[in-house]
C-alpha positions in Angstrom: -30.1 34.7 -20.1 -28.0 32.1 -18.2 -24.9 30.7 -19.8 -25.2 27.2 -21.4 -24.3 24.3 -19.2 -20.7 23.0 -19.7 -19.9 19.6 -21.2 -17.3 18.9 -18.5 -17.0 20.1 -14.9 -13.5 19.9 -13.4 -13.0 20.0 -9.7 -9.5 20.4 -8.1 -9.0 20.4 -4.4 -5.8 22.3 -3.4 -3.7 22.6 -0.2 -0.4 24.4 -0.2 0.6 23.4 -3.7 0.9 26.7 -5.6 3.5 25.6 -8.1 1.9 22.2 -8.8 -1.6 23.7 -9.2 -0.3 26.4 -11.6 1.1 23.6 -13.8 -2.1 21.6 -13.6 -4.3 24.6 -14.5 -2.0 25.6 -17.3 -2.2 22.1 -18.7 -6.0 22.3 -18.7 -5.9 25.6 -20.5 -3.4 24.3 -23.1 -5.3 21.0 -23.7 -9.0 21.6 -23.1 -11.7 19.3 -24.5 -13.6 20.3 -27.7 -16.7 21.1 -25.7 -17.3 23.6 -22.9 -15.4 23.1 -19.7 -15.9 24.7 -16.3 -13.0 24.4 -13.8 -13.4 25.0 -10.0 -10.6 25.0 -7.5 -11.5 24.3 -3.9 -8.7 25.5 -1.6 -8.6 23.9 1.8 -7.3 27.0 3.7 -3.8 26.9 2.2 -3.0 30.5 3.4 0.2 30.3 1.5 -0.6 32.2 -1.7 -2.2 29.2 -3.6 -5.7 30.7 -3.7 -4.4 34.1 -4.6 -2.4 32.6 -7.5 -5.6 31.2 -9.0 -7.4 34.5 -8.8 -4.4 36.4 -10.3 -3.3 34.0 -13.1 -6.5 32.0 -13.9 -9.4 34.5 -13.7 -11.7 32.1 -15.7 -11.4 29.4 -13.0 -14.0 29.4 -10.2 -12.5 29.5 -6.8 -13.9 28.4 -3.4 -11.8 29.0 -0.3 -12.6 26.9 2.7 -12.0 28.3 6.2 -10.2 25.1 7.3 -8.8 22.0 5.8 -11.9 19.9 5.5 -10.2 17.0 3.7 -10.6 15.6 0.2 -14.2 14.3 0.3 -15.8 17.3 2.0 -14.0 19.6 -0.3 -15.0 17.8 -3.5 -18.6 17.0 -2.8 -20.1 20.5 -2.7 -18.2 21.5 -5.9 -19.4 18.3 -7.7 -23.0 19.1 -6.6 -22.7 22.6 -8.1 -21.8 21.2 -11.5 -24.3 20.9 -14.3 -22.2 19.1 -17.0 -23.0 15.4 -17.9 -19.5 14.5 -16.9 -17.3 15.6 -13.9 -13.6 15.2 -13.6 -12.1 14.9 -10.1 -8.5 16.0 -10.6 -5.5 16.3 -8.3 -3.4 19.4 -8.5 -0.3 17.3 -8.9 -1.5 16.1 -12.3 -1.0 17.5 -15.8 -3.4 16.6 -18.6 -1.9 15.9 -22.0 -3.1 17.1 -25.5 -6.2 15.2 -26.5 -6.5 13.2 -23.3 -9.8 14.7 -22.2 -11.5 14.3 -25.5 -10.2 10.7 -25.8 -11.6 9.7 -22.4 -14.9 11.5 -23.0 -15.3 9.6 -26.2 -14.7 6.2 -24.5 -17.2 6.9 -21.7 -19.8 8.2 -24.0 -19.5 5.1 -26.2 -20.0 2.8 -23.2 -23.2 3.8 -21.3 -22.5 1.1 -18.6 -19.3 2.9 -17.6 -19.8 5.1 -14.5 -16.2 6.4 -14.3 -13.0 6.1 -16.3 -9.3 6.7 -15.6 -6.2 7.0 -17.8 -2.7 5.6 -17.6 -0.9 7.7 -15.0 2.8 8.3 -15.5 5.2 9.8 -13.1 7.3 12.8 -14.2 10.1 10.4 -15.3 7.8 8.5 -17.6 7.4 5.4 -15.5 4.0 3.9 -14.9 2.2 4.7 -11.7 0.8 1.2 -10.8 -1.9 2.8 -8.6 -3.6 4.0 -11.8 -5.7 0.8 -11.7 -6.3 -1.5 -8.8 -8.3 -4.5 -7.7 -10.3 -4.3 -4.6 -8.0 -5.3 -1.7 -8.3 -8.4 0.3 -6.4 -9.1 3.5 -4.0 -11.3 1.6 -3.5 -9.0 -1.4 -3.0 -6.0 1.0 -0.4 -8.1 2.9 1.4 -8.9 -0.4 1.3 -5.3 -1.5 2.5 -3.6 1.7 5.2 -6.2 2.4 6.5 -5.8 -1.2 6.1 -9.5 -2.0 3.2 -8.9 -4.3 5.0 -6.1 -6.1 8.0 -8.1 -7.2 8.6 -8.6 -10.9 6.7 -11.7 -12.0 4.7 -12.0 -8.8 1.4 -13.8 -9.3 -1.5 -15.3 -7.3 -3.5 -13.8 -4.5 -0.5 -12.0 -2.9 -0.1 -10.0 -6.2 -3.8 -9.4 -6.7 -3.8 -5.8 -5.4 -2.6 -4.4 -8.7 -4.8 -4.6 -11.8 -3.1 -5.0 -15.2 -1.6 -1.8 -16.4 -1.7 -2.3 -20.1 -5.2 -3.6 -20.9 -8.1 -1.4 -21.6 -11.4 -2.3 -20.0 -13.2 -2.8 -16.7 -11.2 -2.8 -13.5 -12.2 -2.7 -9.9 -10.9 0.8 -9.2 -9.0 3.7 -10.6 -6.9 6.4 -8.8 -8.5 9.4 -7.2 -5.9 11.6 -8.9 -7.9 11.5 -12.1 -11.5 10.2 -12.0 -13.8 11.1 -15.0 -17.3 10.4 -13.7 -20.7 10.2 -15.4 -22.9 12.6 -13.5 -26.0 10.4 -13.8 -24.1 7.6 -12.0 -22.7 10.0 -9.4 -26.2 11.3 -8.6 -27.5 7.7 -8.2 -24.6 6.4 -6.1 -23.7 9.5 -4.2 -20.4 11.3 -3.9 -17.4 10.6 -1.8 -18.0 9.4 1.7 -17.4 12.4 4.0 -16.2 10.0 6.8 -12.9 9.6 4.8 -10.8 12.7 5.5 -8.1 11.7 3.0 -7.1 8.3 1.4 -9.3 5.4 0.4 -12.3 7.6 -0.4 -11.6 6.9 -4.1 -11.5 3.1 -3.5 -14.7 3.4 -1.5 -16.4 5.3 -4.3 -15.4 2.7 -6.9 -16.6 0.0 -4.7 -20.0 1.6 -4.3 -20.2 2.2 -8.0 -19.6 -1.5 -8.6 -22.2 -2.5 -6.0 -24.7 -0.2 -7.9 -23.9 -2.0 -11.2 -21.7 0.6 -12.8 -18.5 -0.3 -14.6 -15.2 1.4 -13.8 -13.0 1.6 -16.9 -9.2 1.9 -17.3 -7.9 3.3 -20.5 -4.1 3.0 -20.8 -4.1 4.4 -24.4 -4.5 7.8 -22.7 -1.7 9.2 -20.6 -1.8 11.8 -17.8 1.2 12.9 -15.8 1.0 12.4 -12.0 3.6 13.8 -9.7 3.4 11.0 -7.1 2.9 12.4 -3.6 3.3 15.8 -5.0 0.8 17.4 -2.5 1.3 15.1 0.5 5.1 15.0 0.4 7.5 12.0 0.1 7.1 11.1 3.8 3.7 11.4 5.3 3.2 13.4 8.5 1.7 11.6 11.5 -1.7 13.1 10.7 -1.6 11.8 7.1 -0.4 8.4 8.2 -3.3 8.2 10.6 -5.7 9.2 7.9 -4.3 6.6 5.5 -4.6 3.8 8.0 -8.0 4.9 9.2 -9.1 4.8 5.6 -7.9 1.2 5.4 -9.8 0.4 8.6 -13.0 2.0 7.5 -13.0 0.5 4.1 -12.5 -3.0 5.5 -15.1 -2.4 8.3 -17.7 -1.0 5.9 -17.4 -3.5 3.1 -15.8 -6.7 4.3 -16.1 -7.2 8.1 -19.7 -8.4 8.2 -18.8 -11.3 6.0 -15.8 -12.5 7.9 -15.3 -14.1 11.3 -14.5 -12.0 14.4 -11.1 -13.6 14.6 -10.2 -12.6 11.1 -11.5 -9.1 11.7 -9.5 -8.8 14.9 -6.3 -9.9 13.0 -6.9 -7.4 10.3 -7.5 -4.5 12.7 -4.3 -5.4 14.7 -2.4 -5.6 11.5 -3.5 -2.1 10.4 -2.6 -0.8 13.9 0.9 -2.3 13.7 1.4 -1.0 10.2 0.4 2.5 11.4 2.9 2.5 14.2 5.6 1.3 11.8 4.7 3.8 9.2 4.9 6.7 11.7 8.2 5.5 12.9 9.7 5.2 9.4 8.5 8.6 8.4 9.9 10.2 11.5 13.3 8.6 10.9 13.3 9.6 7.2 12.5 13.3 8.2 15.3 13.2 10.8 17.7 11.8 8.2 17.0 14.7 5.9 
């Protein structure tokens, strides 16, 4: 007789993050939900002992090892499709769940049938709020304000500051962070999983956008806290490959969802802006690595 279906499927994609993944899995073991939970780690060809650590220290965790680094979307989607639980949690290895957090979020999403996914308040290791926990869908103006820093200043308001959603109000938001996305499986099956054309970055924003287009609500619940080691897996300074992936994600999101409704002149300006930002970001990261 087959085992009963779990109440929650957890999928964690790992890449060269043995210590962080160990802490993440330990937090799940220490603070599981009241119902049955199935955890699967998909390792993107770390080849550094990360996968071996899972087998050795967490034998109850399912492990899939890819032959190459296929990126975030392509690693998550097959694992999500293998799940049978009514809810699926996409979790980054640089997170640590807190006691009661999973049950609290499951209770909220179960009480709101219109909610397709939910995210908690993300806090960094020092206890400060990770403002990326909840976001508004970007516009060219809000993205300009965010990346220049003008929209992130204390007291900033208006369209330049519209990239960030309020961090202290429970309820619907445009988007939550891909580090922790608790998703209703029925919604996932109707909308589809992550877009495989995103290798890494912006795939979470794209999924939230498609959920909104399909009529599902994305909910932010700041009463529940989860720890997020910001850039724990990608490093403080992005490599040229990660910088390209980040900016390609910006380009694809804009092209897929906004470009058709804007003039060719505006589109050209946005694409040039993304290209300039990419060059600047690669230069800053290279200088920072040299300085270290």
